[in-house]
Structure formats: structure tokens, C-alpha cells
C-alpha positions in Angstrom: 11.3 0.7 8.7 10.4 3.3 5.9 6.7 5.1 5.9 5.3 7.1 3.3 1.6 9.0 3.6 -0.9 9.1 0.8 -4.3 10.8 0.0 -6.6 8.7 -2.3 -8.2 11.1 -4.6 -11.3 8.9 -4.4 -13.7 9.5 -1.6 -14.4 5.6 -1.6 -10.6 4.6 -0.9 -8.8 2.1 -3.5 -10.7 0.6 -6.3 -10.2 -3.3 -7.0 -7.9 -2.7 -9.7 -5.4 -0.3 -8.0 -5.5 -2.8 -4.9 -4.8 -5.7 -7.4 -2.0 -3.7 -8.7 -0.7 -3.0 -5.3 -1.2 -6.4 -4.1 0.7 -7.8 -7.0 3.6 -5.6 -6.6 4.1 -6.3 -2.8 4.2 -9.9 -3.4 7.3 -9.4 -5.0 9.2 -8.6 -2.1 10.0 -10.4 1.2 9.5 -7.3 3.7 6.3 -6.8 5.6 4.3 -4.5 3.6 1.6 -2.6 5.3 -1.0 0.0 4.5 -2.4 2.0 7.3 -5.7 3.7 7.0 -7.4 6.0 9.7 -9.0 3.1 11.5 -7.2 0.1 10.5 -4.6 -1.5 8.5 -4.1 -4.4 6.0 -1.4 -6.4 4.9 -0.7 -5.2 1.3 -0.4 -8.7 -0.1 -4.1 -9.1 0.7 -6.1 -7.3 -2.0 -9.3 -7.8 -0.2 -8.2 -5.9 3.0 -6.7 -3.1 0.8 -10.1 -2.0 -0.3 -11.7 -1.0 3.0 -9.0 1.3 4.4 -10.4 5.0 3.4 -8.8 7.8 1.8 -5.8 8.8 4.0 -3.3 6.1 3.9 0.4 5.3 5.2 2.4 2.8 3.7 4.8 0.8 5.9 7.8 -1.2 4.8 10.0 -3.2 7.1 12.4 -6.0 6.2 15.5 -7.1 4.6 14.5 -5.4 1.1 12.5 -2.6 2.4 14.9 0.1 0.3 13.9 -1.9 -3.0 10.3 -2.3 -1.7 9.4 1.3 -0.6 11.2 3.0 -3.7 9.1 0.8 -6.3 5.8 1.1 -4.2 6.4 4.7 -3.6 6.3 5.4 -7.3 3.4 3.0 -7.7 1.3 4.5 -5.1 1.7 8.1 -6.8 0.5 6.5 -10.2 -2.5 4.6 -8.8 -3.5 7.1 -6.5 
């Protein structure tokens, strides 16, 4: 399992556009990709669940293609957050 921590610059958390970008990217991988917030977690392949996680997030990637998925999503998260 690979994990990275992020802080969203907007106090309201992920906006719909950024959540959709993350969801689309996560859907390209077989691995289980979860975004964990302060109180709950969400499957990154579910755009609606991503938008209510808050501002302190942890990305968890586990599965057969976790190295590729984590590498790409780490760069994406830096760009959109």
C-alpha cells in the first residue's frame, strides 16, 4: 500500500471540477484508490463522495498497479490542490 498526505488550499475541500479530474484518473487503474478525510473516507472512483471530505486528505493506493497509479495521482493531486 502506498499513501500520501495533502492539504486542500480551499477550506471547503475539493470542488466538483477537481473531484471529477481525480475520479476520471482513478478509474483508469485497477487498484483500490481511497481518499481519506478527517472524519470519513471515499472511493476515488466515486466523484460525489470525494466532494465532502474536508481539507486534510490522505491518498491510499493498493493493488496490482499501485506504483503507476500512485505516481500519476500524486502529480495530479499536487496540480489540482
